[in-house]
C-alpha positions, 0 to 999 in steps of 0.5 A, a space after each residue: 767910368 767913361 762909358 757911364 759918363 757917356 750914357 748919362 750924357 745921352 740920357 740927359 740929351 734925350 730928355 731935353 729933346 723929349 721936353 722940347 718936342 712936348 713943349 712945342 719948342 721945336 717948330 713943325 714938330 708936335 705930338 699934341 692932339 689937334 684943336 677940338 672940332 665938331 661935326 656939322 652936317 649940311 643938308 639940301 632941300 627945295 620947294 615944289 617944282 615948276 620944272 621937271 628937273 633942276 640939276 645943280 653941281 656944287 663944288 665947295 661948301 665953306 663956313 665963314 668964321 667970325 672975327 677973322 676977316 673976309 679970308 677966314 673961310 673953312 672948307 668942307 670936303 666935297 667932290 663936285 656933287 650934283 643934286 636934282 633939286 626937284 627930288 628934294 621937295 619935302 625931304 633933304 639930302 646930306 650934302 657934306 659932313 664938315 669938321 669945323 674947329 672951335 669958333 663962331 660961324 655966321 655964313 655958309 657959302 656954296 660954290 656952284 659950277 653948273 646948273 641945268 634945267 629940264 622942262 617939257 623934255 628940253 634941257 637948258 644950261 642955266 646961268 646963275 648970277 654969281 656962281 656962288 651963294 653966301 647964306 647967313 645962318 639963322 636964327 643965329 650963328 653957330 658956336 662950335 665948341 664940341 657940339 654938332 649941328 645940322 644946317 639945312 640949306 633950302 634952295 628955293 630955286 625950282 620956283 625961280 627958274 626963268 626960261 626965256 623965249 630965246 631958250 636962255 635959262 636963268 636961275 634966281 633962287 631965294 635961299 636960306 639956311 636953318 640950323 639945328 643943334 644936336 642935343 
């Protein structure tokens, strides 16, 4: 009889433990599926060229989530990729595939760590005014709720490369981002 009582107590305690884990009452322990997310594919493109090559190294791609203040940026995994924008005229290249949690996103941020221009066989290390770009998503913010999107960032940089007489290079791009919802 004593073994029967002990067995019953063990089953009751195990049942309570399972209930607490499933209900989320145990901090840091959950077996519930994570919040749904959608895929956002980020592409890069550019306009016709005035330089032979324009190499841009982008270290981060982030999306701003509305309603959470300035600190609500969701990062996409990107390992410092370098793009030659002159090769992206009339075409685009996948820059990042992002898995974003449900919400409304209104701005994409690209953090740029290096820009080099090649003109007439000469390589120039270029300066970029801010080192990052924050581009509004057009024509309207994207609403992530299980739907995937393509976001194409048109850098427009190769027509805005200024090489000064003393060998300095400044890039002042006019950037916009267009959004296409997957059907």
